[in-house]
C-alpha positions in Angstrom: 7.1 4.0 2.4 4.3 1.8 0.2 4.9 -1.8 -0.5 4.3 -2.7 -4.0 6.0 -6.0 -4.9 8.2 -6.0 -8.2 6.9 -7.2 -11.2 6.7 -11.1 -11.4 9.2 -12.6 -13.6 7.3 -14.1 -16.8 8.3 -16.1 -19.9 6.5 -13.4 -22.1 6.6 -15.8 -25.5 4.4 -18.4 -23.2 2.2 -16.3 -21.6 1.2 -13.5 -24.0 -2.5 -12.7 -24.2 -3.9 -12.4 -27.9 -5.4 -9.0 -28.1 -7.0 -9.6 -31.0 -9.6 -11.8 -29.3 -10.7 -9.1 -26.7 -12.8 -5.6 -26.7 -10.3 -3.2 -25.9 -11.2 0.3 -24.6 -8.5 3.2 -25.2 -8.8 5.9 -23.1 -7.0 8.9 -24.6 -7.3 7.7 -28.3 -7.1 11.2 -29.6 -4.2 12.0 -27.9 -0.6 11.7 -29.0 0.3 8.6 -27.3 -3.4 7.1 -27.5 -3.3 7.5 -31.4 0.1 5.6 -31.5 -1.4 2.8 -29.3 -4.5 2.6 -31.5 -2.5 2.1 -34.6 -0.3 -0.5 -32.5 -3.4 -2.2 -31.5 -4.8 -2.4 -35.3 -1.6 -3.9 -36.1 -2.0 -7.1 -33.8 -5.2 -7.8 -35.4 -7.3 -6.1 -33.0 -10.9 -5.1 -34.7 -12.9 -4.6 -31.7 -11.6 -1.3 -30.1 -13.7 0.9 -28.1 -11.9 4.8 -28.8 -14.6 7.0 -27.2 -14.3 10.9 -27.8 -14.3 13.3 -25.0 -18.3 13.8 -25.8 -19.0 10.1 -25.8 -17.1 9.4 -22.6 -15.8 12.4 -20.4 -13.5 10.7 -18.1 -13.8 13.6 -15.6 -17.4 12.5 -15.1 -18.1 9.6 -13.1 -21.7 8.9 -14.4 -20.3 9.2 -17.9 -17.7 6.5 -17.4 -19.5 4.0 -15.5 -22.4 4.2 -18.3 -20.1 3.6 -21.1 -18.4 1.0 -19.3 -21.2 -0.9 -18.0 -23.0 -0.5 -22.1 -20.2 -1.6 -23.8 -18.3 -4.0 -21.3 -14.5 -4.0 -22.5 -12.2 -7.1 -21.6 -9.4 -4.8 -21.8 -8.7 -1.2 -20.7 -5.6 0.8 -21.8 -5.6 4.1 -20.0 -3.5 6.7 -22.1 -5.6 9.5 -21.4 -3.7 12.6 -19.8 -3.9 16.1 -19.0 -0.5 17.6 -18.9 1.9 19.8 -21.0 5.6 21.1 -20.8 7.3 22.4 -17.7 5.5 25.6 -18.1 2.0 24.5 -18.1 2.5 22.0 -15.1 3.9 24.5 -13.3 1.0 27.1 -13.7 -1.6 24.2 -13.5 -0.5 21.8 -10.8 -3.7 21.5 -9.2 -5.5 21.0 -12.3 -3.1 18.4 -13.7 -3.4 16.4 -10.3 -7.2 16.9 -10.0 -8.1 15.8 -13.6 -5.4 12.9 -13.9 -6.5 11.5 -10.5 -10.3 11.7 -11.2 -9.7 10.0 -15.0 -7.8 7.1 -13.0 -10.3 6.8 -10.2 -13.4 7.0 -12.6 -11.9 4.3 -15.6 -10.5 2.0 -13.1 -13.6 1.5 -10.6 -16.0 1.5 -13.4 -14.0 -0.9 -15.3 -13.8 -3.3 -12.5 -17.3 -3.0 -12.0 -17.7 -3.9 -15.6 -16.3 -7.0 -14.9 -13.0 -6.1 -17.0 -10.5 -8.4 -17.0 -7.3 -6.2 -17.6 -6.1 -2.8 -17.0 -2.9 -1.2 -18.4 -2.2 2.2 -17.0 0.4 4.5 -18.7 2.2 6.4 -15.7 5.2 8.3 -16.0 9.3 8.1 -15.2 8.9 11.5 -13.6 6.9 9.9 -10.6 10.0 9.2 -8.7 10.9 10.7 -5.6 14.0 13.5 -5.7 15.6 11.0 -3.1 15.8 8.3 -5.9 19.5 7.6 -7.5 20.2 7.4 -11.0 19.6 5.1 -13.0 16.0 5.1 -11.4 14.8 1.5 -10.0 11.5 0.6 -9.6 12.0 -0.3 -5.8 12.6 3.0 -5.1 9.3 4.5 -6.5 7.6 4.8 -3.3 10.4 6.2 -1.2 8.4 9.6 -1.5 6.7 12.0 -3.5 7.6 13.7 -6.8 8.6 17.3 -6.8 9.1 20.2 -8.9 6.9 21.7 -11.4 5.3 18.1 -12.8 4.6 17.1 -9.3 1.0 17.3 -9.4 0.6 15.3 -13.0 3.1 12.6 -12.0 1.6 12.0 -8.3 -2.1 11.5 -9.9 -0.3 9.3 -12.7 1.8 7.4 -9.5 -1.3 6.9 -7.2 -3.3 5.5 -10.6 -0.9 2.5 -9.8 -1.7 2.2 -6.1 -5.4 2.1 -7.1 -4.8 -0.9 -9.5 -3.0 -2.5 -6.6 -6.2 -2.0 -4.5 -8.6 -3.0 -7.1 -6.8 -6.3 -8.1 -7.0 -7.5 -4.7 -10.9 -6.9 -4.2 -11.6 -8.3 -8.2 -10.9 -10.9 -10.3 -8.8 -9.0 -12.7 -5.3 -8.1 -13.5 -3.4 -5.3 -14.4 0.0 -3.6 -15.8 1.6 0.0 -15.1 4.1 1.3 -17.6 6.1 4.4 -16.9 7.5 5.8 -19.9 10.4 7.9 -20.5 10.1 11.2 -22.3 7.8 10.4 -25.3 8.5 12.1 -28.7 8.0 11.4 -32.1 5.6 12.8 -35.0 2.2 13.3 -33.8 3.2 15.4 -30.9 1.5 18.4 -29.5 3.5 21.4 -31.0 1.6 24.1 -29.2 4.4 26.1 -27.4 2.1 26.5 -24.4 1.6 22.8 -24.0 4.5 21.1 -25.6 7.2 19.0 -24.0 10.9 19.7 -24.5 11.6 17.5 -27.8 8.6 19.1 -29.5 9.4 22.6 -28.3 12.9 22.1 -29.7 11.7 20.9 -33.1 9.3 23.6 -33.5 11.9 26.2 -32.7 14.8 24.9 -35.1 12.6 24.0 -37.8 11.0 27.4 -37.7 14.7 28.9 -37.6 15.7 26.7 -40.7 12.7 28.0 -42.6 13.1 31.7 -41.3 16.7 32.2 -41.6 17.3 32.9 -38.1 20.8 33.1 -36.8 20.2 32.6 -33.2 17.8 30.4 -31.0 16.8 30.5 -27.5 16.0 27.6 -25.3 14.9 27.3 -21.7 17.2 26.6 -18.6 20.6 25.9 -18.7 20.6 23.0 -20.7 22.4 21.5 -18.0 19.6 18.5 -16.9 19.8 15.4 -18.4 16.9 13.5 -19.8 16.0 10.0 -21.2 13.8 10.0 -24.6 11.6 7.2 -26.0 10.0 7.3 -29.6 6.4 7.1 -29.9 6.6 4.1 -31.8 8.5 2.3 -29.2 6.1 3.4 -26.6 3.0 2.2 -28.2 4.9 -1.4 -29.0 6.1 -1.4 -24.9 2.4 -0.7 -24.1 1.0 -3.6 -26.0 3.8 -5.7 -25.0 2.9 -5.1 -21.2 -0.9 -5.6 -21.8 -0.1 -9.1 -23.4 1.8 -10.6 -20.9 2.0 -8.5 -17.6 -0.5 -9.4 -14.7 0.4 -7.3 -11.9 0.4 -3.4 -11.7 4.0 -3.3 -10.2 5.3 -0.1 -12.0 7.8 -1.3 -14.8 10.1 1.4 -16.5 9.5 2.1 -20.2 12.7 3.5 -21.8 16.2 3.1 -23.3 18.0 3.3 -20.3 20.4 6.0 -21.9 20.2 9.8 -21.2 21.5 12.9 -22.9 21.6 16.7 -21.7 19.3 19.1 -23.0 22.0 21.1 -24.1 23.0 17.9 -26.4 19.3 17.5 -27.2 19.1 21.0 -28.8 22.1 20.5 -30.7 21.1 16.9 -32.4 17.5 18.3 -33.1 19.3 21.6 -34.6 21.4 19.2 -36.8 18.5 17.2 -38.0 16.5 20.1 -38.7 19.5 21.4 -41.0 19.9 24.6 -39.0 23.8 25.7 -37.6 23.1 29.0 -35.9 23.7 29.9 -32.3 21.8 28.4 -29.3 21.5 30.6 -26.6 20.1 29.6 -23.0 17.8 31.2 -20.6 18.6 30.7 -17.3 15.7 32.5 -15.8 13.4 29.5 -17.0 13.1 26.4 -15.0 15.4 23.3 -15.6 13.2 20.9 -13.8 14.9 17.9 -12.1 18.5 17.5 -12.8 18.4 13.9 -14.2 16.1 11.1 -15.3 17.1 8.2 -16.5 15.5 4.7 -15.8 17.1 1.3 -15.3 15.5 -1.0 -18.0 16.6 -4.3 -16.5 13.2 -5.2 -15.3 11.6 -4.0 -18.5 13.8 -6.4 -20.3 13.1 -9.3 -18.2 9.6 -9.0 -18.0 8.6 -8.0 -21.7 11.4 -9.6 -23.2 11.6 -6.7 -25.3 14.0 -3.2 -25.9 13.0 -0.1 -28.0 14.3 0.1 -31.6 14.3 3.8 -32.6 17.7 5.7 -31.8 17.4 9.4 -31.0 18.9 10.5 -33.9 16.5 8.7 -36.3 13.5 9.5 -34.1 14.5 13.3 -34.0 15.1 13.2 -38.2 11.6 11.3 -38.3 10.0 14.2 -36.4 11.6 16.7 -38.1 10.5 15.6 -41.4 7.1 15.1 -40.1 6.6 18.7 -38.9 8.1 20.0 -41.9 5.6 18.1 -44.0 2.5 19.4 -41.5 4.1 22.7 -42.2 4.1 22.3 -45.8 8.0 22.9 -46.0 11.0 20.6 -46.4 14.6 20.6 -45.7 
């Protein structure tokens, strides 16, 4: 078991960094989460945001990252870049997910420390917990083992990124924060069935079913696993909050503290799409881990913050967005 301390008790209102006074590097700025974090930074009055494309700074190549950070010298780095997808993609690309996510964190964090960066915020994941962890997931259980299942490669790399930060802050004059979001959903999500996560896949299926007049839709798995979902706007707010007030890379859950079954998610998504046909379940497809639900008491204390968007409101908003993308309406 690795001994990483719990996040310190803070009074966020009196210890907030004014992000508008810093040069911020945002990795993954063209991705689902990155776009939302970029918008949230702009709302905070941040005008000096570095948001390089892959051509400008390829995080898989150490020399690219080192050169970029040495040239631009950001004060703060928010690492939102990730190589991932849904269960099927992760199951088929476990080694790639581990390799790419590990290299991106290693190159970015080490180069940032060498360039004199004062703070790094790392977006990890709530699926980084070991299978032995009890529900609700408490941060103190994180290092009791390695993740398992089809997402283990991705989750392990993200988890080790937090460990790397712990080592770096002991060697450099810098601070760090690590947040572990629950399943993220909302407008702007990747909708490609080959790479989409469970919410995006369901929105895609049920909006199409409504549009095409289908009587039945098939979803993967048994529908029994439980998952916790957090809207993209809340994730962006939580990341900004952690960047502003956390100084130690002790992982913090970022979620609602409430879970629902995949079957219930399907029913609620179908309702949001205005579709009322039959939902079938293909049990030959993988379920993933049986239950994910986070204890958010540490988040409440350390960030003085809670998510605002309910699951039903978030699903309705995502359905409307996707219908607009398709040029259709309910």
